N, C-alpha and C positions, 0 to 999 in steps of 0.2 A: 397458439404456436409455442411449442416447447423448445425448439432449437433455432439458433441464429448462427449464421456463418457456417464454418466448417466443423460442425459437431459440438458447438458450444451449448451446453445445457443451461439455459437462462434460469430455470427453476433452482439450480444449485446456487446461483449468485443471489437470488432474491431470498433464499432461505438460509443465508449465512448466519452464524450465531453472533457475529460481531458487527456493531454499527460503527459509523464513522468516528464518533466521539471516543469509543473504546480503542479503535485503531490509532487515532491520533495520540491518545494517552500512552499506548505502547511505544509508538515511534518517538515520542518525547523522552521516554525513559530509556530508549535505545540509541541515544546520541543526538536526537533532535534538539533537546533543550540546550545542550552544550554548543551545538552548531549555531543556534539562534543567539547565544550569548556573544559569539564572535562575529556574527553576521546579523545585526539587529534589523536590517532592511530587507531580509530575505522574504520570499513568498513561499507558501506551502500549498501543495496540491495533493489530493488524495483520490485514488482511482480504485474501484472495485472491479476485478476481472477474474476470469477463470483460466487457470493454467492448463494448457493443452499439451504440455511436455511429458506427461505421464500417462499411464494406462488408466489411472483413476483421477480424472481432472477434479480439482478442488478450487473453491473461490479464494482469492487472495486480495488483500489490500496492498497497494503500493503508495507509500507516502513519500513525497519528494520535497526536499528543502532546496530551494533555488536561490543562490546568492545574488545580491544586487550588483556585485562586482563581476564582470564577465571573465576576469582572470582567476577567479577562485572556483574550485571544484565544489559541486553540490553534494548532497547526501540523499541516498535512496534507501528506504526501508521496506522490505517485503514482509507481510504478515499473513500467515494462514488464517483465513476468516473463520475456520471451524475449530482450530486448535489453539490459536493465539501464538504459535511458534513464530519467532522473529528471525529473519535473515537479512543480511546486508549485501 
């Protein structure tokens, strides 16, 4: 099966050039390390997904830094899994 859901090409996701360790390293260098220094009890989640918002869907990593304090905002980092381009 090549497609899942509404046009998502699962092959693109599995053939991304970046693994979770690389994505986490980029997220750490893009504000994650600083976030953790202020929120040492935070949790970190990483999701690999395919953006469907463009005519050329590409795989992305989303790394989420979730604070232990519910009154504190978290940090989310999007990383293009093919190019390594980071956006927040």
